[in-house]
N, C-alpha and C positions, 0 to 999 in steps of 0.2 A: 612454029616450034623455034625457040630462041634458043642458043646453045649460051652455057656459063661464060664462054670467054667473049663472047658479042655483048654480053649485056653487064658484065664487071665494070664499071669506069674504072679508068687507070688512077692509081695513085701518084702518080710521077710529076703530077702538075695539078692546079689547081681549075684548068679548064676541063669543066665536068663533062662527061658523056652520061647525060641525064638519063635515069630508065623511061622506059615507054609508061607514059600518063596512064592509059587504060588499064594496063597491067597494076598500076600502083591505086587507081581508082578500083578496081575489082576486089584487090586484098582490102582496101578500107571499107566497101559496102559491105562485105562478108563478116567483118570484125564488126561493125556497128550491130550487124543482126544477131551477134554474140554475144556481146557485149555493153550493149547501149543500153540495156536496162539498168548496169549499175552504174552509170556514169552519174554523178553529183550533177545537181542543176548549174545549168551555166549562169554564176553570177560572180562579179566584180567586188572585191572586196572593197570596202568604203574606205579602208586606212592602207594604203599600200605597204607601210612599213612591216603591219602583221605577217603578210606576206613572206616578205625578205627574210624576217628572222626565224619565220617557220621553215623555210627554204636552207638557210644557213645552216640551222639545227636537223635537217634532212639530209645532209652530205654524208655518206659514209655510215647509214643506219637505215632501219626500215621505219614505215609509216608509223607503227605501234610506238616505237622507242621516241620519234621524234613528235610526236601528240603527247604523249606523256611527258615529254619534258617541257614543251611548249604550255601546258596546262600547269605545271609546276611554277614556270618563270611567272608566268600571269596572276597565280593565285599569290605569291609573295612579294609582286612588283605591280602595282595597280594602273601605272602608267609606266611608258617608255623613259620619261625622264627621270622615274627613279631607279630604274635601270641602269641608267647613267651615272647616278648619283652613286649608285653599290660600289663594293669591291669587286676586284677581280674573281674571290674565293668564292663570296658570296653569289655571283652568277654563275660560278661553275658548279658550286653545289646544287642551285636550283635544275640545273640544265644535265646534270651527271647522266640520266637514264638514254640520253642521246647518243654517249659516248663521245670521244676527243673532247672532254670538259672543258679542258684547258685553252685548248686552241678555239675551240668555237667561242669561250667567253671573252678571250681576245677581242676575237674578230667582231662579236657582237658591240662590247663597249668602245671600240674605234671607231665602228660605222657610226655607231649613235652621236658620238664626238664629233665627227665631220658631218654627219647630217644636222645637227644642232648648229654647228658654226655657220654652215651655210644659209641654211633657212631661218635660226633664230628659234627653232623648237625640236622637237622629237615626232616629226611627223614627215612623210613623203608626198602629201596631197596636191603640193605646190607641182610637183613634177605632171599633174596634168594639163598645167599651163604651159609646159614646155614643149620645145618641137622634139622629134622623135631623134636624131641623131645627138642633141644635147643631153638627153635622159639618158641614152644606151652611153654615152662618154662619162657622164655622172656615175651611174650605177657601175659603171667597169671600173672606177677609181676606187672603189670599194673593198676592203681587206676581205679575200674569200667570194669573191663574187667573179664566178668563170662564165663559159657560154651557158651550162644548164641553169645556173642559177639567175643570170640574166634573163634569158629567153622565159622561164618560167613567172618574174615578177611582170614582165612585159605584157603576157597571153593573160596571167590570171588574176593579177592585180593593178594593171592599167589598160585592159582592153586593148593592147597595140598587140596585131599578128607577130608570132615569134612560133617555131615550132622547137620545144625544147628536146633534147637527147640524151635520155638516162641511159642506163647498163641494161633496161629489157628493149628500150627503142633501138640501140644502136644493137642489140645481140639480132633482134628479129629483122632488123633491116639488111645484115650481112646475110642473113641465112635465107633470105627469100631470093635475096641477089641484084638488090637495088645498088647496093654500093659494094667497093672492094674490101675486103676483109681488113687490110690496112687503114682504111678511111678514118680518119679521128673523130669524135664526137661533133667538135665544131664543123668538120668537112660536111658529115653527115646532116647538120641541120640546115647548111646550106642547100645540099641537094634538096632535100625534102621540102624546104620553102619554095624552091624552084619548082616544084614537081607538084606538091598537094595545093588544092584552091586553099585560099587563107580562110574561107567561110569552113574549113573541115579541121582545121589544125588544132583546134580545142578536142572535137571529139575522136580524131585519129589517134592524137597522142595519148589520151587515155584508154581507148581501147587498145592499142600496142600494148601499153603498161598492163592490163589486164590479161593480156594474150600471153605476153612474157613471164607473169605469175602463174598462170594457171595452166596452160598447154606447152609454149613454147619456152620452157626451163633452160638455165645453163647447164642443167645437168639433166640426163633423160630426158629429154623433150617428148612429149606425148605426141608424135608424129602420126601413129596409129590412128589419133581421133581428132586429127587437126583438120577442119574443113578448107583450109588452102591446101593441105596435101591431097586430098577428095578433089579438088577442082586443080588440081595440077599447076600450081600457081606458088611453087615455093621450089628454089633449086635444091637446096639441103635435102628435103624430102624426096624430091623426085629424081634425083643422082645428076642434076647439071642442065636438064631443060624443063621449060613452062610453056602453058599457052600463052599467048598474047591475046589477052580477052577485056 
């Protein structure tokens, strides 16, 4: 058995005390059995810019609103170069379902301007010819691109290993006991990338999100039906002790 105090990495430094990898893999295996059938097929987008814009729209909203805003944006503007030429108000009107439309419109327009100035067109396909560190440096310089957005574009649009941490992933990692409750999303991402095998980043990320939406919700989590509780793998549900399995 592992106690809560021993398993929580301290937030006082970046010298992470990583969770036991077998513990993590056991959870990932169970969640894969539970949610794997709901995962979309693993496919990298042809145009990485599509994924970047989609991820910007996803900030502080749900998938339904994000997808509706993206669909409206693409229906009103056939190409990203047309979005660049559009006014701020035109873009904001198209993406209104995603919320924070004025902020996101500014970010999208400025992002497209920077990309066009750098590459000569509104495309991020040239990133595939660049080194990973240069890709990260460039994407991180774009407005509104934080750790989660960056990791999503790397993983889903460029096929570069990264472990995005959204609100669901963060909550579950803390509840299970893999990370200290005060760890930031960026720190949790680093811990997960050091613990989870790269070939499992895609599936583990998506399965954690499904689990957070359906069982381990922010309010009133369904611990009574959670298989992690059944296998005594979650500190939140088991009162501070888990099996190292």
